[in-house]
Each structure stands twice: as structure tokens, then as C-alpha cells.
N, C-alpha and C positions, 0 to 999 in steps of 0.2 A: 536257535537263538540262544546266545550265551546269557546266563543269569547276571554276570557282572556288567554286561552291556546294558541290560535292562535297568539295573540299579543306577548305573552311571547316567543313563538317559533321563531317568526319573529325577535324579539329583540336579541335572542341568536344567530341567524344566522348572523344578522348584526354585532354583537360583534365579532363573529368568523372571518368574512370577514375583519373587521377593524384590528384585531390582526394579521391576515395573511399579510395584506398590510404593517403593521408596521414592522413585521419580515422581509419581503422581502426588505423593504427600508433599514433596519439595515444591513442585509447581503450584499446587493449591495454596501453599503457604505464601509463595511469592505473589500470587494473584490477589490474595486477601490483604496484603500489605502494600497497597498502591501508593506511590509518591504523590505529594500534593502538587497543585498547579504551580505554586511558587518554586518548589524543588525542581520541577521539570524546566521551568524558565531559567533557573540558575544554572542548570546543567546544559543549557542551550538545546534542549530537546523540544520544548514547546515554544514555538515562535508565533507571532501574529503575522498575518499576511501583510498588514500595513507597515511592518518593520522593514520590509524589503522592497515594497512597491509603493510608489507615490499614489495616494488615493485622493481623488478630487470629486467634488459634487458633479453629477451628470444630469443633464436635462431629461426629464421624464417624457417618453414618447411611446407610441404604440409599436412594439417590436414585431408585431404580427403582419406589418405592412408588406407590400410586394418588395421582393429583393431581386431586381433584374440581373445583378451580377451572377446569380446562381444559374442563369441560362446561357452564359457565355460558352461558346465553343472553343476548342483548342486554337483554331485559327484566329478567333477574336482576341484571345489572350496574347497570341504572338504579335498581332497588330498593335495592341495596347503597349506591350513591353518593348517592342522593336519597331517603331514607326518608320525607320530607315529602310525596312524591308518591303515597303509598299510598292 
């Protein structure tokens, strides 16, 4: 093994470690300086669901009730969607 190869390899590893440290420092700084909710809204990053979807009051009912449509077979679905095939 050549001595210059070892020195070069050690230098590359040192440079890699330094780059990783610098990246970690930059990312930590970015994460610690989070934008406000208002800034996110202005940048159109943070949106409300109701901004794009019409939201209406819904009747409260027991959603655990029996759901018969979950037991439809493929043939049942064809008959429902294509009654002319009967």
C-alpha cells in the first residue's frame, strides 16, 4: 500500500466528515428557524381543506351500522351498473 494513497484517502475521509458536519449545521439552523403560519399561507404552502372543498353540516348518525354494499359480489355490481345486461 502506497503512503500517498493512505494520506489521500485519509484527507478524503476528513473532507467528507467536514462536509457532513457543515450540512448538519445548515439543516439544524433551517429547522430551528421555522416560518410562521401566516408566512406559509402567504406562500400558498399552508392551505385549509375548506378553501378547496365545500364544507356543510352533516347529520350525526351511527357510522358503525350495517353496510350491505360491502357484501356485493362482482356480478351484483355489474347488474347495478348495467341493468340492460339482465
